[in-house]
Residue frames relative to the residue before (quaternion, step in Angstrom):
aa qw qx qy qz dx dy dz
M 1.0000 0.0000 0.0000 0.0000 0.00 0.00 0.00
V 0.2026 0.7801 -0.5620 0.1859 3.56 0.57 1.07
R 0.1311 -0.7675 0.6243 0.0632 3.53 -0.92 0.95
Y 0.2940 -0.7475 0.5700 0.1729 3.54 -1.04 0.77
A 0.3699 -0.7329 0.5304 0.2115 3.54 -0.72 1.08
T 0.4346 -0.7128 0.4897 0.2516 3.56 -1.01 0.79
D 0.6727 0.4755 -0.3082 0.4758 3.58 1.14 -0.52
N 0.8563 0.0599 -0.0980 0.5035 3.55 -0.96 0.96
S 0.3948 -0.7604 0.4351 0.2769 3.60 1.30 0.34
S 0.3348 0.7263 -0.5252 0.2910 3.57 0.90 0.94
I 0.3805 -0.7103 0.5462 0.2286 3.55 -1.17 0.57
L 0.0209 -0.7955 0.6053 -0.0177 3.56 -0.79 1.03
C 0.4365 -0.6715 0.5345 0.2698 3.55 -1.04 0.77
F 0.5376 -0.6439 0.4360 0.3259 3.58 -0.87 0.93
C 0.6491 0.5244 -0.3365 0.4365 3.61 0.95 -0.80
C 0.6378 0.5068 -0.3339 0.4742 3.61 1.17 -0.45
W 0.6132 0.5486 -0.3450 0.4517 3.59 1.20 -0.46
A 0.5965 0.6056 -0.3650 0.3797 3.56 1.06 -0.77
K 0.6029 -0.5652 0.4174 0.3779 3.54 -1.12 0.66
G 0.8057 0.2117 -0.1835 0.5219 3.56 -0.67 1.08
G 0.5046 -0.6768 0.4190 0.3343 3.61 1.20 0.05
P 0.8304 -0.2534 0.1597 0.4697 3.58 -1.26 -0.35
M 0.6311 0.5489 -0.3539 0.4186 3.60 1.01 -0.66
A 0.5902 0.5643 -0.3741 0.4396 3.61 1.18 -0.35
Q 0.6761 0.4782 -0.2752 0.4883 3.56 1.25 -0.38
L 0.0752 0.8312 -0.5454 0.0772 3.59 0.95 0.84
G 0.8049 0.2662 -0.2109 0.4866 3.52 -0.98 0.88
T 0.6021 0.5470 -0.3793 0.4410 3.60 1.20 0.04
Y 0.3031 -0.7356 0.5804 0.1736 3.49 -1.24 0.53
L 0.3076 -0.7546 0.5614 0.1442 3.52 -1.06 0.87
S 0.4421 -0.6617 0.5346 0.2843 3.54 -1.21 0.51
V 0.7016 -0.4240 0.3502 0.4532 3.55 -1.32 0.06
V 0.6620 0.5024 -0.3057 0.4647 3.59 0.94 -0.87
D 0.6238 0.5376 -0.3424 0.4524 3.61 0.99 -0.79
V 0.6739 0.4866 -0.2949 0.4713 3.58 0.89 -0.94
A 0.6380 0.5314 -0.3238 0.4535 3.58 0.98 -0.84
V 0.6669 0.4857 -0.2972 0.4806 3.59 0.93 -0.89
L 0.6410 0.5387 -0.3193 0.4438 3.58 0.94 -0.89
L 0.7583 0.3722 -0.1910 0.5000 3.58 0.97 -0.89
G 0.4250 -0.7213 0.4546 0.3039 3.60 1.23 -0.20
I 0.5560 0.5762 -0.3968 0.4489 3.57 1.09 0.77
R 0.5999 -0.5534 0.4281 0.3879 3.55 -1.31 0.12
P 0.6004 -0.5675 0.4167 0.3793 3.62 -1.11 0.57
A 0.5913 0.5772 -0.3664 0.4277 3.60 1.09 -0.64
T 0.6264 0.5268 -0.3350 0.4668 3.59 1.08 -0.69
V 0.6263 0.5215 -0.3360 0.4722 3.60 1.01 -0.78
Y 0.6477 0.5085 -0.3175 0.4702 3.60 0.91 -0.87
N 0.6442 0.5193 -0.3209 0.4608 3.59 0.99 -0.82
W 0.6541 0.5034 -0.3127 0.4701 3.61 0.95 -0.85
V 0.6185 0.5226 -0.3437 0.4756 3.61 1.08 -0.69
R 0.6510 0.5238 -0.3124 0.4519 3.56 0.91 -0.93
L 0.7267 0.4073 -0.2207 0.5072 3.58 1.05 -0.83
R 0.3834 -0.7496 0.4476 0.3012 3.59 1.38 -0.01
Q 0.3768 0.7370 -0.4693 0.3077 3.56 0.95 0.95
I 0.7460 0.2940 -0.1773 0.5706 3.59 1.26 -0.18
P 0.4784 -0.6740 0.4662 0.3156 3.62 -0.90 0.82
H 0.1040 0.7991 -0.5793 0.1225 3.56 -0.84 1.00
V 0.2642 -0.7141 0.6231 0.1787 3.51 -1.40 0.19
K 0.2073 -0.7445 0.6181 0.1439 3.55 -1.01 0.83
V 0.1875 -0.7775 0.5958 0.0732 3.53 -0.66 1.17
S 0.8385 0.0289 -0.0712 0.5395 3.59 -0.81 1.03
G 0.6830 -0.5346 0.2835 0.4091 3.57 1.10 0.65
R 0.7939 0.2854 -0.1495 0.5157 3.61 1.16 -0.36
L 0.6998 0.4883 -0.2757 0.4425 3.55 0.82 -1.02
L 0.2335 -0.7902 0.5561 0.1084 3.58 -0.72 1.09
R 0.0471 0.7649 -0.6412 0.0391 3.51 -1.06 0.88
F 0.2233 -0.7697 0.5912 0.0902 3.54 -1.21 0.64
D 0.3933 -0.6998 0.5458 0.2401 3.58 -0.82 1.02
A 0.4917 -0.6998 0.4362 0.2798 3.57 -0.72 1.12
T 0.6740 0.4879 -0.3105 0.4596 3.61 0.93 -0.83
E 0.6435 0.5100 -0.3276 0.4675 3.61 1.04 -0.70
I 0.6389 0.5161 -0.3319 0.4641 3.58 1.00 -0.75
M 0.6582 0.4941 -0.3187 0.4702 3.60 0.94 -0.83
A 0.6362 0.5057 -0.3269 0.4824 3.62 1.02 -0.74
W 0.6380 0.5266 -0.3177 0.4633 3.58 1.00 -0.82
I 0.6348 0.5160 -0.3214 0.4769 3.59 1.01 -0.82
N 0.6728 0.5021 -0.2986 0.4539 3.59 0.90 -0.91
E 0.6089 0.5456 -0.3484 0.4585 3.61 1.12 -0.61
K 0.6853 0.5098 -0.2730 0.4426 3.57 1.10 -0.71
K 0.4940 0.6714 -0.4312 0.3453 3.60 1.24 -0.19
H 0.2677 -0.7351 0.6028 0.1568 3.52 -1.12 0.75
P 0.4502 -0.6965 0.4764 0.2921 3.60 -0.84 0.88
V 0.5003 -0.6222 0.5093 0.3212 3.53 -1.20 0.59
Q 0.4189 -0.7444 0.4697 0.2232 3.57 -0.76 1.05
G 0.6840 -0.4002 0.3018 0.5300 3.56 1.07 -0.60
A 0.4888 -0.6682 0.4794 0.2911 3.49 -1.10 0.66
Y 0.5408 -0.5797 0.4906 0.3617 3.51 -1.25 0.49
P 0.5038 -0.6376 0.4679 0.3474 3.62 -0.96 0.68
R 0.4408 -0.6898 0.5054 0.2729 3.56 -0.97 0.82
K 0.4253 -0.6814 0.5358 0.2604 3.52 -1.10 0.76
A 0.4749 -0.6530 0.5078 0.3005 3.54 -1.03 0.78
R 0.2923 -0.7697 0.5430 0.1653 3.56 -0.97 0.77
């Protein structure tokens, strides 16, 4: 469900347009292109991660790939690295 914005010819994922972002689309499944746009990567990278079993996915009818929006958001949150601490500010 990728929608193309008419202004500035930018590409936006429909799930990002929805009120509240992807989490507002509970129970929906994303396509390979949707996930690629959401993560800012190429669809080929998504296919590679599926092949390596690095991203949660569902195969429908043995071939069609879909991604649960809530699982993808949880997977993204698992990948976050904590901030170690801010640099001390210099006195002026």
